[in-house]
VOPAGU-2260 file (C-alpha; in pm, 1 decimal, decimal comma):
REM VOPAGU-2260
SITE   aa  ch    i         X         Y         Z
SITE  MET   A    0      -1,3       2,0      -0,9
SITE  ALA   A    1     128,8     346,3     -86,9
SITE  ALA   A    2     225,6     575,4     192,6
SITE  LEU   A    3     -71,5     773,0     327,1
SITE  THR   A    4     -79,9    1142,5     403,6
SITE  PRO   A    5    -118,8    1226,9     774,6
SITE  GLU   A    6    -469,9    1346,3     708,6
SITE  ASP   A    7    -565,9    1014,9     529,0
SITE  TYR   A    8    -420,6     806,7     811,1
SITE  ARG   A    9    -605,7    1003,9    1075,9
SITE  ALA   A   10    -931,9     960,6     873,7
SITE  LEU   A   11    -852,5     581,4     858,3
SITE  ILE   A   12    -813,0     572,2    1238,4
SITE  PHE   A   13   -1146,4     745,5    1290,2
SITE  ALA   A   14   -1321,0     519,7    1031,3
SITE  ASN   A   15   -1182,9     198,5    1189,5
SITE  LEU   A   16   -1207,2     284,2    1556,9
SITE  ARG   A   17   -1508,2     521,3    1557,6
SITE  PRO   A   18   -1432,0     717,3    1871,4
SITE  GLN   A   19   -1741,0     853,2    2048,3
SITE  ARG   A   20   -1781,9    1113,5    2318,3
SITE  LEU   A   21   -1750,5     967,0    2667,9
SITE  GLY   A   22   -2002,8    1000,4    2954,3
SITE  THR   A   23   -2031,7    1301,2    3183,6
SITE  GLU   A   24   -2000,9    1394,9    3547,8
SITE  VAL   A   25   -2078,8    1699,0    3762,3
SITE  VAL   A   26   -1794,6    1873,5    3936,7
SITE  ALA   A   27   -1752,9    2196,6    4135,4
SITE  LEU   A   28   -1611,2    2495,5    3946,0
SITE  SER   A   29   -1302,1    2472,3    4161,8
SITE  GLU   A   30   -1240,1    2122,3    4021,4
SITE  ALA   A   31   -1322,7    2194,4    3663,0
SITE  LEU   A   32    -999,9    2364,0    3535,9
SITE  GLY   A   33    -899,9    2204,0    3206,7
SITE  ARG   A   34   -1218,7    1996,9    3177,9
SITE  THR   A   35   -1449,3    1985,3    2879,5
SITE  LEU   A   36   -1800,8    2133,0    2908,1
SITE  ALA   A   37   -2054,1    1857,0    2831,6
SITE  ASN   A   38   -2350,7    2078,5    2731,0
SITE  ASP   A   39   -2418,8    2439,0    2642,9
SITE  ALA   A   40   -2398,4    2646,6    2960,9
SITE  VAL   A   41   -2713,7    2860,1    2974,7
SITE  ALA   A   42   -2700,0    3169,4    3188,8
SITE  ALA   A   43   -2930,5    3164,6    3492,5
SITE  LEU   A   44   -2842,6    3533,3    3561,2
SITE  CYS   A   45   -2791,3    3827,2    3337,7
SITE  VAL   A   46   -2452,9    4002,1    3342,5
SITE  PRO   A   47   -2448,5    4250,5    3498,7
SITE  PRO   A   48   -2745,2    4139,8    3715,3
SITE  PHE   A   49   -2868,4    4497,5    3763,5
SITE  ASP   A   50   -2812,1    4851,9    3633,6
SITE  ASN   A   51   -2496,4    4976,8    3805,8
SITE  SER   A   52   -2246,5    5255,6    3808,6
SITE  ALA   A   53   -1927,3    5216,8    3597,2
SITE  MET   A   54   -1762,1    5506,1    3793,7
SITE  ASP   A   55   -1734,6    5666,8    4132,8
SITE  GLY   A   56   -1937,4    5976,0    4113,1
SITE  PHE   A   57   -2293,2    6103,1    4130,9
SITE  ALA   A   58   -2612,7    5948,8    3993,7
SITE  VAL   A   59   -2825,8    6212,6    3823,3
SITE  ARG   A   60   -3106,6    6269,6    3577,8
SITE  VAL   A   61   -2996,3    6413,7    3242,0
SITE  GLU   A   62   -3318,1    6613,5    3223,1
SITE  ASP   A   63   -3208,0    6812,3    3529,2
SITE  PHE   A   64   -2920,1    6974,2    3337,6
SITE  VAL   A   65   -3106,6    7283,6    3217,7
SITE  GLY   A   66   -2929,2    7585,8    3068,0
SITE  GLU   A   67   -2561,1    7646,4    3087,8
SITE  GLY   A   68   -2340,4    7501,1    3359,0
SITE  PRO   A   69   -2211,1    7455,2    3610,4
SITE  TRP   A   70   -2509,6    7292,0    3773,1
SITE  VAL   A   71   -2573,2    7247,9    4149,3
SITE  PHE   A   72   -2744,1    6936,9    4290,8
SITE  SER   A   73   -2875,8    6845,8    4627,2
SITE  VAL   A   74   -2705,7    6520,5    4741,7
SITE  VAL   A   75   -2981,7    6307,9    4895,6
SITE  ALA   A   76   -2827,6    5963,7    4931,0
SITE  GLU   A   77   -2508,9    5758,6    4921,8
SITE  ILE   A   78   -2510,5    5420,8    4745,8
SITE  ALA   A   79   -2222,5    5177,2    4797,0
SITE  ALA   A   80   -2139,7    4863,3    4610,5
SITE  GLY   A   81   -2328,1    4575,2    4771,5
SITE  SER   A   82   -2634,6    4788,0    4859,9
SITE  ALA   A   83   -2949,6    4588,3    4875,1
SITE  GLY   A   84   -3144,1    4837,9    4666,4
SITE  ALA   A   85   -3128,3    5185,7    4511,7
SITE  ALA   A   86   -3281,6    5508,7    4648,0
SITE  ASP   A   87   -3623,2    5563,1    4494,2
SITE  LEU   A   88   -3679,8    5933,1    4431,4
SITE  GLY   A   89   -3979,5    6058,2    4246,1
SITE  ASP   A   90   -4032,5    6389,9    4073,4
SITE  GLY   A   91   -4026,4    6650,3    4353,4
SITE  ASP   A   92   -4064,1    6378,2    4608,3
SITE  LEU   A   93   -3780,4    6264,0    4833,1
SITE  GLY   A   94   -3934,7    5932,3    4903,3
SITE  THR   A   95   -3739,7    5671,6    5108,6
SITE  ALA   A   96   -3418,6    5493,3    5056,5
SITE  ASP   A   97   -3438,0    5117,6    5004,7
SITE  PRO   A   98   -3296,5    4894,9    5280,3
SITE  GLY   A   99   -2915,3    4876,4    5258,6
SITE  VAL   A  100   -2874,0    5188,5    5048,4
SITE  GLY   A  101   -2789,6    5394,1    5347,1
SITE  ASP   A  102   -2975,2    5609,4    5606,1
SITE  LEU   A  103   -2995,0    5957,0    5465,9
SITE  GLY   A  104   -2990,6    6121,1    5797,8
SITE  ALA   A  105   -2695,3    5913,6    5920,0
SITE  ALA   A  106   -2518,1    5981,3    5597,9
SITE  GLY   A  107   -2531,5    6347,2    5660,5
SITE  ALA   A  108   -2757,9    6445,8    5368,9
SITE  ASP   A  109   -3014,1    6719,7    5408,4
SITE  PRO   A  110   -3351,4    6531,8    5451,4
SITE  ALA   A  111   -3546,0    6823,3    5304,4
SITE  PRO   A  112   -3348,6    6962,5    5009,3
SITE  ALA   A  113   -3454,5    7283,1    4856,9
SITE  ALA   A  114   -3717,4    7223,1    4596,2
SITE  SER   A  115   -3535,0    7437,7    4346,1
SITE  LEU   A  116   -3226,1    7204,6    4338,7
SITE  PRO   A  117   -3229,3    6884,9    4141,3
SITE  ARG   A  118   -3125,8    6576,8    4325,5
SITE  ALA   A  119   -2814,7    6355,3    4300,7
SITE  ALA   A  120   -2685,8    6047,6    4488,6
SITE  ARG   A  121   -2326,3    5976,6    4554,4
SITE  ILE   A  122   -2254,5    5637,8    4404,8
SITE  MET   A  123   -1962,5    5397,4    4395,9
SITE  THR   A  124   -1840,8    5180,8    4111,9
SITE  GLY   A  125   -2054,1    4868,6    4092,8
SITE  ALA   A  126   -2332,9    5003,8    4309,1
SITE  PRO   A  127   -2699,5    4969,1    4195,2
SITE  MET   A  128   -2832,8    5272,5    4011,1
SITE  PRO   A  129   -3126,4    5463,8    4163,9
SITE  ARG   A  130   -3437,0    5385,5    3960,9
SITE  TRP   A  131   -3488,7    5755,0    3889,3
SITE  ALA   A  132   -3129,3    5818,5    3761,3
SITE  ASP   A  133   -3014,8    5766,9    3403,4
SITE  ALA   A  134   -2648,3    5872,0    3414,7
SITE  VAL   A  135   -2346,0    5901,5    3639,5
SITE  VAL   A  136   -2118,7    6203,1    3653,8
SITE  LYS   A  137   -1767,2    6093,8    3751,5
SITE  VAL   A  138   -1626,0    6255,7    4058,6
SITE  GLU   A  139   -1358,5    6436,7    3859,7
SITE  ASP   A  140   -1630,6    6643,4    3681,6
SITE  THR   A  141   -1761,8    6773,9    4019,3
SITE  ASP   A  142   -1629,4    6987,4    4299,5
SITE  ALA   A  143   -1645,4    6690,5    4539,5
SITE  PRO   A  144   -1312,1    6555,6    4664,0
SITE  ALA   A  145   -1196,3    6212,7    4544,1
SITE  GLY   A  146   -1157,4    5936,7    4796,0
SITE  ALA   A  147   -1305,6    5904,8    5142,3
SITE  SER   A  148   -1493,5    6214,8    5255,8
SITE  ALA   A  149   -1815,4    6313,6    5434,2
SITE  LEU   A  150   -2123,1    6319,9    5219,7
SITE  PRO   A  151   -2170,4    6671,6    5095,5
SITE  LYS   A  152   -2506,3    6843,9    5107,5
SITE  THR   A  153   -2466,1    6975,6    4757,2
SITE  VAL   A  154   -2240,5    6901,2    4460,3
SITE  THR   A  155   -2150,5    7120,9    4169,9
SITE  VAL   A  156   -2120,6    6946,9    3823,6
SITE  SER   A  157   -1909,2    7104,3    3551,6
SITE  VAL   A  158   -1984,0    6864,3    3259,2
SITE  ALA   A  159   -2332,4    6752,8    3157,7
SITE  PRO   A  160   -2359,2    6382,0    3087,1
SITE  ARG   A  161   -2554,9    6207,8    2815,1
SITE  ALA   A  162   -2825,3    5948,8    2895,7
SITE  GLY   A  163   -2664,8    5625,5    2992,5
SITE  GLN   A  164   -2325,5    5768,5    3044,5
SITE  ASN   A  165   -2113,1    5564,4    3294,1
SITE  VAL   A  166   -2401,3    5319,5    3347,9
SITE  ARG   A  167   -2372,7    4948,8    3294,6
SITE  ARG   A  168   -2714,8    4819,0    3198,5
SITE  ALA   A  169   -2848,6    4485,9    3328,7
SITE  GLY   A  170   -2777,6    4210,6    3082,1
SITE  GLU   A  171   -2566,9    4425,6    2847,6
SITE  ASP   A  172   -2277,6    4162,9    2860,3
SITE  LEU   A  173   -2508,1    3857,2    2865,2
SITE  ALA   A  174   -2881,7    3802,4    2902,9
SITE  ALA   A  175   -3034,7    3542,3    3129,9
SITE  GLY   A  176   -3121,1    3241,3    2910,3
SITE  ALA   A  177   -2841,9    3305,9    2660,1
SITE  THR   A  178   -2563,1    3056,2    2607,9
SITE  ALA   A  179   -2261,6    3155,3    2810,3
SITE  LEU   A  180   -2031,1    2878,3    2678,8
SITE  PRO   A  181   -2094,9    2614,7    2410,6
SITE  ALA   A  182   -2056,7    2250,1    2475,2
SITE  GLY   A  183   -1700,7    2130,0    2400,8
SITE  SER   A  184   -1542,3    2440,8    2551,6
SITE  VAL   A  185   -1221,7    2367,8    2746,1
SITE  LEU   A  186   -1271,1    2537,2    3082,7
SITE  GLY   A  187    -986,5    2772,4    3163,5
SITE  ALA   A  188    -972,4    3034,7    3439,3
SITE  CYS   A  189   -1163,2    3298,6    3245,7
SITE  SER   A  190   -1435,5    3059,4    3131,7
SITE  LEU   A  191   -1482,0    2928,5    3487,5
SITE  SER   A  192   -1511,4    3292,7    3601,7
SITE  ALA   A  193   -1772,2    3354,4    3335,9
SITE  LEU   A  194   -1974,4    3048,7    3458,1
SITE  ALA   A  195   -1957,4    3173,5    3807,9
SITE  SER   A  196   -2083,2    3518,1    3703,6
SITE  VAL   A  197   -2394,8    3371,5    3541,8
SITE  GLY   A  198   -2495,1    3151,0    3839,7
SITE  PHE   A  199   -2306,2    2825,8    3817,0
SITE  GLY   A  200   -2151,8    2670,8    4124,9
SITE  GLU   A  201   -2092,3    2331,8    3962,0
SITE  VAL   A  202   -2081,4    2219,6    3597,2
SITE  GLU   A  203   -2132,0    1906,0    3389,5
SITE  VAL   A  204   -1817,0    1801,3    3215,4
SITE  VAL   A  205   -1709,6    1509,1    2998,6
SITE  ARG   A  206   -1538,5    1235,1    3187,7
SITE  ARG   A  207   -1163,6    1223,7    3144,0
SITE  PRO   A  208   -1051,1     945,2    2906,8
SITE  ARG   A  209    -871,8     671,3    3088,5
SITE  VAL   A  210    -552,4     591,4    2892,8
SITE  ALA   A  211    -308,3     305,2    2930,8
SITE  VAL   A  212      50,5     370,9    2818,1
SITE  ILE   A  213     274,3      83,4    2712,6
SITE  ALA   A  214     632,5     129,0    2598,5
SITE  THR   A  215     789,3    -173,6    2432,7
SITE  GLY   A  216    1161,7    -251,0    2443,1
SITE  SER   A  217    1387,7    -494,9    2619,6
SITE  GLU   A  218    1645,7    -220,2    2635,8
SITE  LEU   A  219    1425,9      15,8    2843,2
SITE  ALA   A  220    1518,5      89,7    3205,9
SITE  GLU   A  221    1303,5     276,9    3449,9
SITE  PRO   A  222    1385,7     654,8    3463,5
SITE  GLY   A  223    1652,2     726,7    3727,1
SITE  GLN   A  224    1774,8     367,7    3752,4
SITE  PRO   A  225    2133,3     259,3    3666,3
SITE  LEU   A  226    2177,4     154,9    3310,7
SITE  GLY   A  227    2309,3    -193,0    3230,2
SITE  PRO   A  228    2491,8    -271,0    2903,3
SITE  GLY   A  229    2283,1    -175,6    2600,4
SITE  MET   A  230    2008,8     -21,5    2814,6
SITE  ILE   A  231    1850,9     323,7    2777,3
SITE  PRO   A  232    1611,7     519,5    2999,8
SITE  ASP   A  233    1246,3     488,1    2916,4
SITE  SER   A  234    1148,4     837,2    2826,6
SITE  ASN   A  235     852,8     751,6    2606,3
SITE  SER   A  236     622,4     643,7    2892,3
SITE  THR   A  237     670,3     975,6    3066,4
SITE  LEU   A  238     629,4    1167,4    2737,6
SITE  ILE   A  239     308,4     991,7    2640,6
SITE  ALA   A  240     157,2     998,9    2990,1
SITE  MET   A  241     215,4    1373,9    3027,4
SITE  LEU   A  242      87,7    1443,2    2670,9
SITE  VAL   A  243    -226,3    1254,0    2755,9
SITE  ARG   A  244    -274,8    1466,0    3065,7
SITE  GLU   A  245    -213,0    1785,7    2869,9
SITE  ALA   A  246    -478,5    1672,1    2616,7
SITE  GLY   A  247    -739,3    1626,3    2887,1
SITE  GLY   A  248    -694,6    1252,5    2951,6
SITE  GLU   A  249    -590,5    1058,6    3261,8
SITE  PRO   A  250    -304,1     810,2    3228,0
SITE  THR   A  251    -422,6     525,5    3454,7
SITE  LEU   A  252    -158,2     266,5    3375,6
SITE  VAL   A  253     198,9     313,5    3255,6
SITE  ARG   A  254     425,9      14,0    3196,4
SITE  THR   A  255     716,0    -120,8    2985,7
SITE  VAL   A  256     724,1    -463,7    2829,8
SITE  ALA   A  257     990,3    -677,9    2669,4
SITE  ASP   A  258    1019,9    -728,4    2288,4
SITE  THR   A  259     797,9   -1034,0    2253,0
SITE  ALA   A  260     447,0   -1058,1    2116,4
SITE  GLU   A  261     347,5   -1276,1    2412,1
SITE  ALA   A  262     466,3   -1021,7    2668,1
SITE  PHE   A  263     296,9    -744,8    2480,1
SITE  GLY   A  264     -33,9    -935,6    2463,8
SITE  ARG   A  265     -27,2   -1005,6    2836,6
SITE  ALA   A  266      35,2    -638,4    2911,1
SITE  LEU   A  267    -274,2    -513,7    2728,0
SITE  PRO   A  268    -522,0    -395,7    2996,8
SITE  THR   A  269    -895,9    -380,5    3022,0
SITE  GLY   A  270   -1115,8    -112,2    3179,3
SITE  VAL   A  271    -964,0     186,4    2991,4
SITE  ASP   A  272   -1082,3     401,3    2705,7
SITE  LEU   A  273    -768,2     397,3    2498,5
SITE  ILE   A  274    -433,0     221,6    2489,1
SITE  VAL   A  275    -130,3     404,8    2345,5
SITE  THR   A  276     187,1     208,9    2269,0
SITE  SER   A  277     533,1     314,7    2153,7
SITE  GLY   A  278     780,8     101,5    1957,7
SITE  GLY   A  279     760,4    -225,6    1778,2
SITE  VAL   A  280     562,5    -119,0    1476,9
SITE  SER   A  281     834,1    -118,7    1203,9
SITE  MET   A  282    1006,6    -383,5    1001,4
SITE  GLY   A  283    1248,5    -521,0    1252,6
SITE  ALA   A  284    1289,8    -880,5    1374,0
SITE  PHE   A  285    1184,7    -776,0    1724,1
SITE  ASP   A  286     873,9    -571,9    1665,7
SITE  PRO   A  287     617,1    -723,6    1896,3
SITE  VAL   A  288     338,4    -479,3    1850,8
SITE  LYS   A  289     328,0    -544,2    1478,6
SITE  GLU   A  290     355,0    -920,3    1528,4
SITE  TYR   A  291      73,7    -925,8    1783,2
SITE  GLY   A  292    -138,8    -674,9    1588,9
SITE  LEU   A  293    -118,8    -855,7    1258,6
SITE  ALA   A  294    -240,5   -1167,7    1428,5
SITE  HIS   A  295    -539,8    -981,4    1570,8
SITE  GLY   A  296    -652,5    -784,3    1268,1
SITE  TRP   A  297    -486,1    -456,5    1344,7
SITE  THR   A  298    -405,5    -207,3    1067,9
SITE  PHE   A  299     -45,2    -101,2     999,7
SITE  ALA   A  300      50,7     168,8     757,8
SITE  LYS   A  301     330,8     379,1     622,1
SITE  VAL   A  302     261,2     751,4     653,0
SITE  ALA   A  303     441,9    1000,2     430,2
SITE  MET   A  304     594,4    1199,5     718,3
SITE  GLN   A  305     921,6    1245,7     892,8
SITE  PRO   A  306     952,2    1150,5    1170,3
SITE  GLY   A  307     684,2     886,1    1237,3
SITE  LYS   A  308     656,5     692,4     915,8
SITE  PRO   A  309     542,7     350,1    1066,5
SITE  GLN   A  310     200,4     362,2    1240,3
SITE  GLY   A  311     -60,9     120,5    1358,7
SITE  HIS   A  312    -399,1      96,2    1523,8
SITE  GLY   A  313    -651,9    -174,2    1620,1
SITE  VAL   A  314    -877,0    -301,9    1900,2
SITE  ALA   A  315    -780,4    -516,1    2200,1
SITE  ASP   A  316   -1074,5    -678,2    2376,8
SITE  GLY   A  317   -1296,1    -389,5    2274,7
SITE  THR   A  318   -1048,6    -113,7    2361,1
SITE  PRO   A  319    -897,5     100,5    2075,7
SITE  VAL   A  320    -521,9      91,9    2047,4
SITE  LEU   A  321    -299,6     356,6    1880,4
SITE  ALA   A  322      45,1     212,7    1814,2
SITE  LEU   A  323     316,6     473,4    1764,5
SITE  PRO   A  324     684,2     438,4    1661,1
SITE  GLY   A  325     949,3     416,3    1925,1
SITE  ASN   A  326    1176,2     710,4    1868,4
SITE  PRO   A  327    1086,0     996,0    2109,4
SITE  VAL   A  328    1041,6    1273,9    1854,7
SITE  SER   A  329     837,1    1034,7    1639,8
SITE  VAL   A  330     622,9     976,3    1951,1
SITE  ALA   A  331     580,9    1353,7    2005,0
SITE  VAL   A  332     479,3    1417,8    1641,4
SITE  SER   A  333     258,0    1111,5    1612,3
SITE  PHE   A  334      81,8    1200,8    1935,4
SITE  ARG   A  335      19,2    1552,1    1804,4
SITE  LEU   A  336    -124,6    1436,1    1476,0
SITE  PHE   A  337    -314,3    1116,7    1573,8
SITE  VAL   A  338    -358,5    1063,5    1947,1
SITE  ARG   A  339    -457,5    1414,4    2049,9
SITE  PRO   A  340    -731,3    1435,7    1784,3
SITE  PHE   A  341    -857,5    1092,1    1902,1
SITE  LEU   A  342    -875,4    1212,9    2251,7
SITE  ALA   A  343   -1038,8    1528,0    2136,7
SITE  ARG   A  344   -1322,1    1328,2    1985,3
SITE  LEU   A  345   -1357,7    1122,5    2303,1
SITE  LEU   A  346   -1393,5    1458,3    2485,5
SITE  GLY   A  347   -1634,2    1613,5    2233,7
SITE  ARG   A  348   -1381,6    1875,7    2127,6
SITE  GLU   A  349   -1460,6    1859,7    1758,4
SITE  ASP   A  350   -1253,9    2179,2    1686,5
SITE  LEU   A  351    -941,9    1981,3    1766,6
SITE  ALA   A  352   -1053,3    1644,0    1618,5
SITE  ASP   A  353   -1050,7    1741,7    1249,5
SITE  ALA   A  354    -841,3    2067,4    1226,4
SITE  ASP   A  355    -555,3    2244,3    1393,3
SITE  PRO   A  356    -661,1    2595,7    1513,1
SITE  SER   A  357    -304,4    2676,4    1604,4
SITE  ALA   A  358    -168,7    2646,4    1245,9
SITE  ARG   A  359     -17,2    2970,7    1104,4
SITE  GLN   A  360     236,2    3086,2     856,9
SITE  VAL   A  361     588,3    3193,9     946,7
SITE  PRO   A  362     889,8    3247,2     724,2
SITE  ALA   A  363    1192,2    3023,5     768,7
SITE  GLY   A  364    1497,6    3182,2     930,9
SITE  ALA   A  365    1747,0    2907,2     840,2
SITE  VAL   A  366    1839,2    2657,1     569,6
SITE  TRP   A  367    1786,2    2280,0     613,6
SITE  LYS   A  368    1713,8    1966,6     409,5
SITE  SER   A  369    1385,1    1783,5     395,1
SITE  PRO   A  370    1323,3    1429,4     267,9
SITE  SER   A  371    1155,5    1403,7     -75,9
SITE  GLY   A  372     804,4    1262,6     -69,3
SITE  ARG   A  373     758,4    1294,9     308,9
SITE  ARG   A  374     603,9    1581,3     504,0
SITE  GLN   A  375     863,8    1694,0     751,2
SITE  PHE   A  376     777,9    1801,7    1106,0
SITE  VAL   A  377    1071,7    1986,4    1266,9
SITE  ALA   A  378    1093,3    2080,5    1635,2
SITE  ALA   A  379    1145,3    2454,8    1604,2
SITE  ARG   A  380    1142,8    2787,7    1776,2
SITE  ILE   A  381    1031,3    3139,2    1672,3
SITE  VAL   A  382    1303,7    3406,3    1667,6
SITE  ARG   A  383    1304,0    3771,7    1570,1
SITE  ASP   A  384    1485,4    3844,7    1251,0
SITE  SER   A  385    1508,1    4213,6    1144,4
SITE  GLY   A  386    1200,4    4293,8    1339,7
SITE  HIS   A  387     999,4    4000,8    1204,5
SITE  ASP   A  388     919,8    3647,6    1330,8
SITE  ALA   A  389    1110,2    3362,3    1174,5
SITE  VAL   A  390    1110,6    2986,7    1245,2
SITE  VAL   A  391    1435,2    2788,6    1292,5
SITE  PRO   A  392    1507,2    2431,3    1404,1
SITE  VAL   A  393    1594,9    2398,3    1772,3
SITE  HIS   A  394    1872,6    2148,0    1683,9
SITE  ALA   A  395    2167,1    2197,6    1444,3
SITE  LEU   A  396    2083,3    1862,2    1289,0
SITE  GLY   A  397    1734,1    1988,0    1191,6
SITE  SER   A  398    1494,4    1689,7    1211,5
SITE  GLY   A  399    1572,5    1363,4    1376,4
SITE  SER   A  400    1345,5    1102,6    1543,2
SITE  HIS   A  401    1593,8    1055,0    1826,8
SITE  LEU   A  402    1662,2    1414,9    1927,1
SITE  VAL   A  403    1447,4    1402,6    2241,3
SITE  ALA   A  404    1659,0    1642,0    2453,3
SITE  SER   A  405    1585,5    1924,0    2207,5
SITE  LEU   A  406    1209,7    1892,9    2244,1
SITE  HIS   A  407    1227,9    2097,0    2560,6
SITE  TYR   A  408    1324,2    2403,0    2355,2
SITE  ALA   A  409    1063,9    2357,8    2085,8
SITE  GLN   A  410     791,5    2618,4    2074,8
SITE  VAL   A  411     635,9    2487,7    1748,6
SITE  MET   A  412     659,4    2218,8    1488,9
SITE  ALA   A  413     756,6    2356,2    1145,5
SITE  VAL   A  414     584,1    2168,8     864,4
SITE  VAL   A  415     776,1    2126,9     537,3
SITE  PRO   A  416     557,8    2008,8     241,8
SITE  ALA   A  417     641,3    1657,5     108,8
SITE  GLU   A  418     745,0    1799,2    -232,3
SITE  GLN   A  419     993,7    2043,7     -80,8
SITE  GLU   A  420    1352,2    1898,0     -46,3
SITE  GLU   A  421    1524,0    2209,0      88,0
SITE  VAL   A  422    1400,8    2491,4     308,6
SITE  ARG   A  423    1548,9    2834,4     223,2
SITE  VAL   A  424    1553,6    3148,5     429,4
SITE  GLY   A  425    1228,6    3332,1     372,5
SITE  ASP   A  426    1029,3    3027,2     261,7
SITE  LEU   A  427     682,0    3050,2     417,0
SITE  LEU   A  428     614,4    2746,4     638,5
SITE  THR   A  429     312,1    2629,3     833,9
SITE  VAL   A  430     385,4    2596,0    1204,1
SITE  ILE   A  431     164,2    2430,1    1466,7
SITE  ASP   A  432     189,6    2441,0    1845,0
SITE  VAL   A  433     383,8    2161,6    2006,0
């Protein structure tokens, strides 16, 4: 079979394994960071929940600004943020202050202002607007001192406001009953704050996919352990497990197995949503994943990409398996292209399942070779070149499936088209986030 493009191979995975969104659970907002919203979040409250002042100043009626200024107002109330209600003043009638707005006498205001003076209420940012007022004059446009001070009996205003000035209207950000966040949203700090503001204390999220990670190789030693002859540290298990966690999954089992099909078969777990393996999928004499998989109907393919050409997938006792190559950079690239979209579909994140929203165009800032007929993915970083962004490989050798130490410095993957054999300075390349 001819080598597949990465897009064709991803489509083949989806067609064969048919990933479906997982079940849901309800968690407190404090536990929902990084989780995926299961359903549209419909606002129970409008934002803001009531008309309120956008400034420290004085609530007034625009119709009271008659003739040329300055204008003098009688200060009849003080309204602080958190007040239970707003002063209700009618035309020519002082009325009474609502509970929590403040006692007019205690506040020092004149309880019987001269009928010739229009009325104003000193108001703080975020405080509810009086029902009679339709604008707020900021304190800087009055003769009142800024900061803490006694409530004045009168205030002189030098600038006439327009109706609605410095007033935040109830629901102007979001109306009650509107969708605050759509299903599939990844819940970050700002989105969780938005949910809190519209009345949520807990939220229904998609269950985290449970993922088993299996690294094959008789040469693998546990990280941090002394190396015997011919042994290397197992870095792939850590890499895959942490990539799973970054993608919204939960690595529930991480293990290494020897290079035999029997050992690999015994290591395959149950009770998980996905198994991700590394190594053993190529053409070697000791490739246990391919040996086991071919005996159990799995699909193996050559993908026209560097690194990560050999790939496989199948089902083990009802659980989907994605079989990646063994070299660490191949693992990182393969996870980015195939495992993360699979997890995205399990989580209901369709925006990540079929496309890459991070893709953008950046000119190359260096020269390097690329293999003919294979799309190259190069661990790269963005540098400033003559005041403009440019992309350069993080390692002097350019692309290599074994250059794991350089992954730490990668900001992006630079993507070189399959038909391009050399990258020149200024060539426009697609880059994707690591």
